[in-house]
C-alpha positions, 0 to 999 in steps of 0.5 A, a space after each residue: 902631246 899625248 901620254 901612254 901607259 903600257 903594261 907588257 906581259 910575257 917573258 919580259 923580265 931578265 931579257 933586257 926589255 927595259 934597256 931595249 925600251 929605253 933606246 926605243 923611246 929615246 930614239 923617238 925623242 919621247 920622255 917618261 920611264 920604264 920599270 919591272 914590276 913585282 908581278 914580272 911585267 914591265 910598266 912603261 909611261 911615255 909622253 910625246 907626239 901621238 904618232 911616235 907613241 903609237 910606233 913605240 906601242 907597236 915596237 913594244 908588242 915585239 920587244 927585244 929578240 930574246 923577249 916573248 911578249 904575250 900582251 901589251 895593255 895601253 892606257 892613253 891620256 894627255 901629257 902632263 909635261 912632268 918628264 925631262 927625259 926617258 929613264 929606267 926606274 928601279 
């Protein structure tokens, strides 16, 4: 099990990105969270099998249809097992 932390920048706040990411992560059985940050980026932390996480990272590079993703920074590590599901954090 792996962990990835993403910082997604571009036009990603106010366009349904968090709800879209929630569905994308849950469809892969991943656990973690997604939230908007003060600097108008989106932060996502997910844990699960490496292949599923890599697919999520690729999807996050496009996001929902109305979003414009400029950049996705990924930081990889080992899963901590601290999450029970995937949620939007406010």
